[in-house]
Kinemage of the C-alpha trace (Angstrom):
@kinemage 1
@onewidth
@group {chain A} dominant
@subgroup {mainchain}
@vectorlist {calphas} color= white
{ca met a 1} P -5.696 -29.777 3.431
{ca ile a 2} L -7.252 -27.404 5.681
{ca lys a 3} L -10.552 -28.362 6.673
{ca ser a 4} L -12.787 -25.238 6.991
{ca asp a 5} L -15.444 -23.713 5.057
{ca asn a 6} L -13.436 -20.382 4.841
{ca thr a 7} L -12.636 -21.091 0.769
{ca val a 8} L -12.385 -18.161 -1.547
{ca thr a 9} L -12.215 -18.949 -5.300
{ca ile a 10} L -10.452 -16.418 -7.585
{ca thr a 11} L -10.036 -16.068 -11.174
{ca leu a 12} L -6.588 -15.406 -12.498
{ca arg a 13} L -4.662 -14.814 -15.733
{ca tyr a 14} L -1.743 -16.224 -16.804
{ca gly a 15} L 1.079 -15.079 -14.401
{ca glu a 16} L -1.099 -13.416 -11.816
{ca leu a 17} L -0.704 -16.334 -9.635
{ca asp a 18} L 2.337 -15.264 -7.678
{ca ala a 19} L 0.658 -12.105 -6.201
{ca pro a 20} L -1.614 -13.780 -3.931
{ca leu a 21} L 0.472 -16.554 -3.137
{ca glu a 22} L 2.835 -13.981 -1.867
{ca trp a 23} L 0.028 -11.995 -0.114
{ca cys a 24} L -0.696 -15.023 1.929
{ca lys a 25} L 2.723 -15.823 2.784
{ca glu a 26} L 3.254 -12.158 4.438
{ca asn a 27} L -0.180 -11.524 5.861
{ca cys a 28} L -1.968 -14.653 7.037
{ca val a 29} L -1.822 -15.465 10.736
{ca gly a 30} L -3.046 -18.829 10.450
{ca asn a 31} L -2.518 -21.456 8.148
{ca trp a 32} L -3.676 -21.185 4.607
{ca asp a 33} L -3.715 -23.807 1.491
{ca leu a 34} L -4.459 -23.642 -2.495
{ca ile a 35} L -6.478 -26.530 -2.408
{ca asn a 36} L -7.747 -26.629 -6.054
{ca val a 37} L -6.975 -25.297 -9.132
{ca ile a 38} L -9.761 -25.487 -12.147
{ca asp a 39} L -9.441 -25.678 -15.439
{ca gln a 40} L -6.019 -24.990 -15.428
{ca ala a 41} L -2.779 -25.777 -13.377
{ca gly a 42} L 0.187 -24.079 -12.239
{ca tyr a 43} L 0.595 -20.694 -13.524
{ca ala a 44} L -1.654 -20.572 -16.786
{ca asn a 45} L -5.264 -19.262 -16.535
{ca gly a 46} L -7.457 -20.680 -14.535
{ca thr a 47} L -9.355 -20.443 -11.019
{ca tyr a 48} L -7.842 -20.943 -7.877
{ca glu a 49} L -9.367 -22.188 -4.604
{ca phe a 50} L -7.630 -20.616 -1.517
{ca gln a 51} L -8.905 -22.103 2.316
{ca phe a 52} L -8.143 -20.265 5.246
{ca asn a 53} L -8.291 -21.445 8.860
{ca asp a 54} L -8.586 -17.957 10.480
{ca asp a 55} L -11.685 -15.982 10.012
{ca arg a 56} L -9.551 -12.961 9.556
{ca asp a 57} L -7.316 -14.007 7.062
{ca val a 58} L -10.224 -15.042 4.749
{ca thr a 59} L -11.829 -11.772 5.305
{ca leu a 60} L -8.810 -9.810 4.303
{ca phe a 61} L -7.904 -11.869 1.507
{ca thr a 62} L -11.491 -11.585 0.294
{ca leu a 63} L -11.444 -7.869 0.175
{ca arg a 64} L -7.876 -7.808 -1.366
{ca trp a 65} L -8.345 -10.787 -4.085
{ca gly a 66} L -12.483 -11.539 -4.309
């Protein structure tokens, strides 16, 4: 778990979790983590919280997915 205020919460439909995970793997310069899943788990519909260690990453993720 990353200790940071850089948290972005997004809601995704079934099967849409892969895209933001791949984006993070390819584009983030700092550490990041999927820290919490609300409502559902895994690849089901739900609200997902991503946490970032780097300000640039949270800004770019918010522009892309927020």
